[in-house]
C-alpha positions, -999 to +999 in steps of 0.1 A: +094-492+421+119-510+402+141-493+386+161-504+352+197-503+355+213-474+336+250-467+329+256-437+312+292-419+305+280-394+287+284-368+312+301-333+319+326-349+344+335-378+322+370-388+311+355-393+274+341-357+272+374-342+291+395-359+261+373-345+233+372-315+248+408-316+247+421-332+217+398-330+184+381-302+166+349-289+179+329-296+148+304-328+143+284-345+117+255-365+127+239-389+106+199-399+119+207-379+150+188-399+174+157-424+179+145-397+207+153-357+208+170-366+244+202-375+234+229-368+261+259-375+239+250-348+209+231-325+229+256-318+255+283-311+228+256-286+207+250-271+242+288-266+246+288-247+213+303-272+187+296-265+151+273-294+136+253-303+110+224-327+118+214-350+090+179-362+098+154-381+075+127-381+104+107-352+093+088-347+125+124-350+147+141-328+122+113-299+131+119-306+163+160-298+164+153-268+140+132-254+167+151-261+190+183-248+177+170-214+161+189-194+179+222-214+175+241-207+139+265-230+143+238-254+143+225-267+110+200-294+105+191-307+072+163-328+059+173-357+039+165-390+020+190-416+028+180-435+001+186-406-023+223-403-013+245-414-038+272-440-026+303-420-038+315-387-054+310-352-044+276-349-062+249-327-046+231-355-032+261-376-022+269-375+021+303-357+011+286-335-011+261-322+017+295-315+041+312-293+015+278-273+006+280-269+046+313-259+047+325-288+073+363-292+069+377-320+056+393-327+090+364-323+111+359-338+151+337-363+154+311-384+130+282-399+148+264-427+128+227-436+146+215-455+117+224-490+107+219-481+073+248-478+048+269-471+077+302-487+057+292-468+030+294-434+043+329-442+062+341-455+028+326-425+008+338-394+033+375-410+033+377-414-005+362-374-009+391-364+018+369-361+052+390-375+077+368-371+111+392-375+143+369-397+159+338-420+148+309-432+173+288-455+161+256-467+176+255-507+181+220-510+202+213-543+203+232-556+174+251-592+176+287-590+174+289-611+138+264-583+128+290-555+142+323-572+125+321-563+091+313-530+100+348-529+123+363-543+095+360-514+073+366-491+098+401-508+104+408-506+068+402-472+064+427-465+095+408-467+125+416-481+157+390-492+184+390-467+216+362-485+236+327-479+243+303-456+261+268-462+263+256-479+230+283-463+210+319-478+201+344-452+192+371-452+165+399-432+168+419-419+138+449-413+158+463-425+190+438-417+221+458-400+247+465-420+276+454-410+316+433-379+316+425-358+343+410-378+379+376-366+387+377-335+411+363-337+445+356-303+464+344-289+493+308-280+500+297-248+516+257-241+518+236-257+543+219-290+534+185-298+544+177-333+551+135-337+538+117-344+516+145-359+493+141-392+475+167-413+457+170-448+441+208-458+432+208-482+399+224-515+400+227-517+438+218-547+460+189-546+486+215-534+512+225-507+488+259-515+485+282-524+456+320-536+455+351-518+442+388-522+443+421-507+426+421-473+417+392-473+384+367-446+389+332-457+401+301-446+376+269-442+398+233-436+382+201-435+391+170-412+401+167-385+428+138-356+432+124-338+464+087-347+460+065-364+432+050-331+433+075-309+430+102-296+405+133-318+401+161-293+415+186-289+378+218-294+402+231-326+417+264-336+440+275-368+454+285-366+493+316-392+500+320-399+535+350-421+545+335-451+568+364-446+591+375-414+593+343-394+582+358-376+563+339-355+538+344-344+502+318-341+470+318-344+432+293-329+405+269-350+390+249-345+356+211-351+352+197-369+326+162-380+314+144-410+332+113-419+312+105-446+334+103-423+365+080-397+348+056-426+337+055-442+370+050-409+391+025-401+360+042-368+364+060-355+328+079-324+353+103-357+369+117-365+333+152-351+342+153-368+377+180-389+367+214-379+380+249-398+370+284-392+385+319-408+388+333-413+420+373-410+421+389-440+433+424-430+419+431-414+449+426-445+472+401-448+498+409-480+516+381-478+541+353-479+517+330-448+512+290-439+521+272-419+494+244-396+494+230-373+470+224-337+474+201-321+449+195-281+448+189-250+430+212-228+438+192-212+468+185-246+491+200-279+489+187-310+499+205-344+512+182-379+515+185-403+542+192-431+515+225-438+512+251-461+490+278-481+505+311-485+484+325-514+500+366-519+494+366-553+519+370-590+505+342-607+488+336-644+492+343-656+457+363-688+460+331-707+444+328-682+411+365-669+416+363-654+381+334-634+386+340-623+419+370-608+410+356-590+377+324-576+400+353-563+424+379-552+402+363-540+365+343-513+353+345-493+325+349-501+290+373-531+277+378-564+255+381-600+259+408-620+237+393-655+230+362-659+248+351-689+228+329-712+247+335-693+282+334-656+275+337-641+313+304-630+332+307-592+333+292-568+358+267-542+345+289-513+349+311-527+318+312-524+281+326-546+263+340-562+227+351-593+219+384-601+200+395-632+181+421-641+153+393-656+130+358-652+124+335-674+139+330-698+114+367-704+111+373-708+148+345-736+144+363-754+118+402-748+135+384-761+167+360-789+158+359-801+193+342-769+203+315-771+177+290-789+207+296-753+226+281-720+215+311-700+206+312-663+212+315-646+179+341-617+179+337-581+173+373-575+163+392-598+144+428-591+154+459-611+164+454-613+204+494-607+208+494-577+189+463-557+192+469-537+162+431-524+156+429-511+196+442-475+202+468-473+228+455-463+260+420-466+254+409-493+274+396-496+309+401-533+315+415-563+290+406-598+296+426-627+286+418-659+301+435-694+291+452-673+266+483-661+279+502-700+277+490-696+236+515-666+232+546-677+210+559-643+226+548-637+260+568-608+269+556-591+236+521-600+239+522-588+279+537-553+262+506-548+240+485-558+265+497-530+286+500-505+256+460-507+252+455-497+288+447-468+306+469-459+332+451-481+363+439-498+338+430-539+346+449-570+327+423-599+339+440-635+332+435-668+339+465-689+335+462-729+336+483-741+367+503-772+348+501-793+379+462-798+373+460-802+335+466-821+308+503-804+310+515-819+339+537-839+324+557-812+302+586-794+316+579-755+326+589-731+303+620-711+315+627-674+310+657-676+287+639-692+260+608-663+265+634-637+265+651-648+234+618-651+216+613-614+223+645-608+209+644-626+181+606-623+173+603-661+167+600-691+190+632-715+187+618-745+201+585-745+183+588-777+169+599-792+201+566-776+215+544-795+192+564-825+197+556-821+236+520-816+229+516-843+208+535-867+233+526-855+268+486-840+258+474-864+231+494-893+243+507-902+211+541-922+211+537-943+183+551-940+144+529-918+133+539-892+162+564-873+139+538-870+109+508-858+137+539-827+146+540-821+112+501-817+108+496-795+136+526-772+125+513-770+089+477-760+103+495-735+128+471-751+153+474-734+185+487-753+214+501-742+247+534-728+242+541-719+278+535-742+310+539-727+340+530-739+378+513-707+399+546-699+415+563-701+382+540-677+363+546-650+394+583-657+387+577-653+353+560-618+358+580-602+388+613-610+365+602-596+334+589-563+353+624-560+367+643-570+335+622-552+310+606-524+332+574-534+325+547-506+340+525-532+360+514-540+395+501-568+406+465-565+423+452-599+430+462-636+428+438-662+434+445-700+428+410-714+422+407-750+404+429-757+377+441-721+370+460-689+385+438-657+379+463-625+381+450-592+378+475-567+369+470-532+373+488-511+347+512-482+363+505-444+359 
C-alpha cells in the first residue's frame, strides 16, 4: 500500500496547542466549520471544553454537529445562509449581530475562517463592530499566492501579524506571539509490550525507512498504525526512541487522527482512526541518531511493531544539490522565504512556506524586466524584507533569504529582524554570492565600519558611490553617460548589491556582528557551493 505524505501539526502535544491553551481566551468562532466533520483542529479545542459558536450553512453538517455536541452547552451550532449576511453593522443578519446574540465577548480567542467566501469582509466587519479575536486561522487550501495576498493585506491593515502556518491554515496574531514554548516531553514507559500483530507505515520515509535531521528543531512524524485489519484500532499511541549508539530508550505520546485512505484500502471503516502523529524532541541533542518504533495500546495491553524508522543525524551527500540537501537536513515546520523570484528553495514535505517580497508580482516584473522570461514566485505577503513588520516575533521555525542579504542597505538591522521573527532554535538559511566568482569580482569588499555606521545612522552614507561601482564594474559602463545612468538607478531605487564579500569575509562579518552587537545566533553550517556561500544560523535560546 502506498500512503500519501500527511503532516499535521494540530495534535495535543504540539507547540501550537500549548501556546493557544496558555496565551489566548478559550473561546472561538468558526465560520463554515469544515468540509468534513473530522476537523482535528476544531474538534480538539471543543473536546478541551472551549466555548464556541459554529456557523454552518451546510445543513447536513450542521445537523451532525448539533447531534455530536448536544450534551455540550458551551458549543452553539448556528445554521446560517452566508448570502443573507449583511456586510457590516450590528443588525440581526450581520456576523457581528450573530456573535452579539450569542454572547461572544468582544475580545475572544480564535476566529476560524474555513470558507473562501467573504473572508476579508468578515475580518473588516468584526473589527468595525469592536470584535477583536486574539488569533485568526485562515484556511488557505490550494489557493495560489496571488489569491492569498489581498486577504493577507486586509489582515495586516487590521493590525494582525503573520504567525506561521499549521496544516492548511495560516495563523494571524493580534498581539505578538510568545517565542519559545516548552519542548516535547519524553518519559519512561513501564507496562510490558508485546511484539506481535502490529502494522505500521511512516509517512514520507524513504524505502529504507530513514529520514535526515539536524540541529535542535523537532521532527514531526506521522503515518498509520493498527494491530490487524480485523481488529479495532487501539486508542493510545506512543513513539519509542532508542539512541542508535548508547541504546538509551525514551518515549513520547502521539495522537490519533483519521486516515480515510487506510479504511478504504482495507475496506474496513473501523480502521478510520489508524492515523498517528507525534513530535520527536530534538532540542535535547541526540547526536547519534535514533530508531523509532510505534507502540499501540488500550490501557491494558501494548503492542510494538517490528517496523522501525531511523532518524539519521549524520552527514549527507549534498555537494551537487547543496541548497536542497541542506534544506532536507535542517528545515522543519513553518517559515517564509524572502525574495524567491525565479529560484525558490526546494523544501522537504514537512515544511509549510509563505513567500515575502517588497512588491506585487506585476511590479516585480516591471522592476526586473530581465526576469520576464522566468516564472517568478508571486508573494503571499508584501513587506520590506529587511524590516518584516508584518511578521510576529518568535513565530517562525525557519527563514530563507537566498541572494537577498547582499541587497540590504542596513545588513545589521536586517540580521536583527531576521533573528527577531525566528523561534529559539529556528534556522536562518542564507545563500550569499561569493564576490570572487560573480560579476562583483572587481568591486572592493564591504568593510564593517561602513555597515556599523549605517546601522547607527539608519542610512547608507556611501549609497551613491555604490551605484557608481555597480554601473562601472557590473554594467561595464565607463563612458560619458555613466553619471546619468547612476542617477537613473538612484531614482528608480533599483536593488543592487550594496554588500560584496568573499566567503571568509562574510563569516568575519557575522562573527564580528555577533560579538559587537550581542546577536543571538550560532553557526550551524557553512557550505561553499558554485558561486555562493550558504550559511545556516540557528537562533540561540
